[in-house]
Structures are given as structure tokens and as C-alpha cells.
N, C-alpha and C positions, 0 to 999 in steps of 0.2 A: 489498424489494425486492427483486428476485434476484441473483447474481452480476456480473453487471458493471452488474449499477447501482452497485450500493458500491464494486465497484475502483474505476468510476469518481470515484463520488464522493469515495476519499480521493489517490487519484492528485491530482483539481483541487490538495483540501487541501494534499497535502505542495507542491505546487510552487506554488497561491498562496502557502505560506513557506517557498519560494525551496527547499528541502531535498532533500536522493539524500533515494533508496530505504536507502541503508546509512544516511547523519546517521536518518533516520523509526525504522530497525533496531536503530540504537545507545538512542534513547528508550524504544522501546519491550522492549529487550532480546530484541532475535528477530533472524533474520538473516537481510541482504536480502531473500535468494531467498524468505522470507516474503509480504517486502509486492510478489516480481513478479509472486506468481503474486493473493493478493489481488487485485493490482490487477489483473491480467489473467484474473480472473474460474475458476482453476482446483483454486483450495483455501479452504474454508467458515476452517480452523484458520489 
């Protein structure tokens, strides 16, 4: 999977669970900006 596909996958799963980026970030112990970067294919980490 490339970064764009992974980001789309994360976004779709998050939305299926009716979660915001901030809620997901809090569960993972990271920032919502990291989630945004992942979903937009900007960063691998």
C-alpha cells in the first residue's frame, strides 16, 4: 500500500467509527496533526 491508500484507509475507518481526528489521536497518544498528515499522505510517521 502506498501513502495515499493508507491515508484513505485510515480516514474511512475513522469515519465509520464516527470519530474525529482529535478523538483518534487521543486514543493513540499522538496529535491530531499527525492524523491529518497520515490521512493526507504527507507523513509516514
